[in-house]
C-alpha positions in Angstrom: 0.0 0.0 0.0 2.9 2.4 0.8 4.3 1.9 -2.7 1.0 2.8 -4.4 0.5 6.0 -2.3 4.2 7.0 -3.1 3.5 6.6 -6.8 0.3 8.6 -6.7 2.1 11.4 -4.8 5.0 11.4 -7.3 2.5 11.5 -10.2 0.6 14.4 -8.6 3.8 16.3 -8.1 4.8 15.7 -11.7 1.4 16.8 -13.0 1.7 20.0 -10.8 5.2 20.7 -12.2 3.9 20.2 -15.7 1.0 22.6 -15.1 3.4 25.2 -13.5 5.7 25.0 -16.6 2.7 25.5 -18.9 1.5 28.5 -16.9 5.0 30.0 -16.8 5.3 29.6 -20.6 1.9 31.2 -21.1 2.9 34.2 -18.9 6.2 34.7 -20.8 4.5 34.5 -24.2 1.8 36.9 -23.1 4.4 39.4 -22.0 6.4 39.1 -25.2 3.7 39.1 -27.8 0.3 39.6 -26.1 -2.5 37.3 -25.3 -4.2 37.2 -28.6 -1.0 36.2 -30.5 -0.2 33.3 -28.1 -1.2 29.9 -29.4 -1.4 26.5 -27.6 1.4 25.3 -29.9 3.7 28.1 -28.8 2.9 27.3 -25.2 3.8 23.7 -25.7 7.0 24.6 -27.4 8.0 27.1 -24.8 7.3 24.6 -22.0 9.1 21.8 -23.8 6.0 19.6 -23.9 3.7 18.1 -26.4 0.5 19.9 -27.6 -1.6 17.1 -26.2 -0.2 17.8 -22.7 -1.3 21.5 -23.0 -4.8 20.4 -23.9 -4.9 17.9 -21.2 -4.2 20.5 -18.6 -6.0 23.4 -20.3 -8.7 22.4 -22.7 -9.2 25.9 -24.0 -7.2 29.1 -24.5 -9.4 30.8 -21.9 -8.3 28.1 -19.4 -4.7 29.1 -20.0 -5.5 32.8 -19.7 -7.4 32.1 -16.4 -4.5 30.0 -15.0 -2.0 32.7 -16.0 -4.0 35.4 -14.4 -4.3 33.4 -11.2 -0.6 32.8 -11.1 0.1 36.5 -11.7 -2.2 37.6 -8.9 -0.6 35.0 -6.5 3.0 36.1 -7.4 2.3 39.8 -7.7 -0.7 40.7 -5.5 -2.1 44.2 -6.1 -1.3 46.9 -3.5 -3.6 47.2 -0.5 -4.6 50.1 1.8 -1.6 49.1 4.0 0.5 51.4 1.7 -1.1 54.4 3.4 0.0 53.4 6.9 1.7 56.4 8.6 0.9 58.8 5.8 -1.6 61.4 7.0 -1.0 64.0 4.3 -2.9 63.9 1.0 0.2 64.4 -1.2 2.2 61.7 0.5 -0.8 59.3 0.2 -1.1 60.1 -3.5 2.6 59.5 -4.1 2.4 56.1 -2.4 -0.7 55.3 -4.4 0.8 56.2 -7.7 4.0 54.4 -7.0 2.4 51.2 -5.8 -0.1 51.1 -8.7 2.4 51.9 -11.4 4.9 49.4 -10.1 2.2 46.7 -9.8 0.7 47.3 -13.3 4.2 47.4 -14.8 5.3 44.2 -13.1 2.3 42.3 -14.4 2.4 43.8 -17.8 -1.1 45.1 -17.6 -0.9 47.1 -20.8 -0.5 43.8 -22.7 -3.6 42.4 -20.9 -5.6 45.5 -21.6 -4.7 45.4 -25.3 -6.7 42.1 -25.7 -9.6 42.8 -23.4 -12.1 43.1 -26.3 -11.0 39.8 -27.9 -11.4 37.6 -24.8 -14.2 38.0 -22.3 -12.0 36.6 -19.5 -9.4 39.3 -20.2 -12.2 41.9 -20.2 -13.1 40.7 -16.8 -9.5 41.1 -15.6 -9.5 44.6 -16.9 -12.7 45.5 -15.1 -11.4 44.0 -11.9 -8.2 46.1 -12.2 -10.2 49.3 -12.8 -12.4 48.6 -9.8 -9.4 47.9 -7.6 -7.7 51.1 -8.8 -10.8 53.2 -8.0 -11.3 51.5 -4.6 -7.6 52.1 -3.6 -7.9 55.7 -4.8 -11.0 56.1 -2.7 -9.1 54.7 0.3 -6.2 57.0 -0.2 -8.5 60.0 -0.3 -11.0 58.9 2.4 -9.6 61.2 5.1 -10.2 64.3 2.9 -13.8 64.1 1.9 -13.2 64.2 -1.9 -16.1 64.1 -4.3 -16.9 60.7 -5.9 -16.5 62.0 -9.4 -13.0 63.5 -8.6 -12.0 60.1 -7.1 -12.8 58.5 -10.5 -10.8 61.2 -12.3 -7.8 60.6 -10.0 -8.1 56.9 -10.6 -8.1 57.5 -14.3 -4.8 59.4 -14.0 -3.3 56.3 -12.3 -3.9 54.1 -15.4 -1.0 52.1 -16.9 -1.4 54.1 -20.1 -0.6 57.3 -18.3 2.5 55.7 -16.7 3.7 54.4 -20.1 3.3 58.0 -21.5 5.4 59.4 -18.6 8.0 56.7 -19.2 8.0 57.8 -22.8 8.9 61.3 -21.6 11.9 59.7 -19.8 10.4 59.6 -16.3 11.4 56.8 -13.9 8.9 55.1 -11.6 9.6 57.6 -8.8 9.4 60.6 -11.1 6.1 59.4 -12.7 4.6 58.8 -9.2 5.6 62.2 -8.1 4.3 63.9 -11.3 0.9 62.2 -11.1 0.6 62.9 -7.4 1.3 66.6 -8.1 -1.3 66.7 -10.8 -4.0 65.0 -8.8 -3.1 67.0 -5.6 -3.3 70.3 -7.6 -6.7 69.4 -8.9 -8.1 68.2 -5.6 -6.9 71.2 -3.7 -7.8 73.8 -6.3 -10.1 76.5 -5.1 -12.9 76.9 -7.7 
């Protein structure tokens, strides 16, 4: 009986390692060429496995996308309200918010995800979840200051990965981009109309 349970355990470990390799290959390909351009054949080749193995673990392309998204969220969890600990001033909270969001969205390659949101419903769902998280975190950053709901949404829009990419295109580092966006948001929120 011990021999049989040992074999089952080894088989399960092997299957889990195969699945991990497939998800890692999917993640790499998505980052290099985008989700829509990634095929099951490419995933198999990148993982050094047969195409049948890919379909055994992930019967559809949506299944690979979902598994990749789950892996990314486990490896790179989005920032939480904890980033505001010990930061009572609005400007400091905005810098921390911009830095954490830009860093996270860059790390997970969210611009590549967003590019394919209209082609795959599951990717559209990820994009909606990211936007909802960004708005909620912006609301949390600004909660002590009684900021209008519409202005919170405007601030969250300025914390989008596209804005960060544009600032990078201007030669700004992560720290500089976070400071720039925090300045812009702060100026708008404290403006006397």
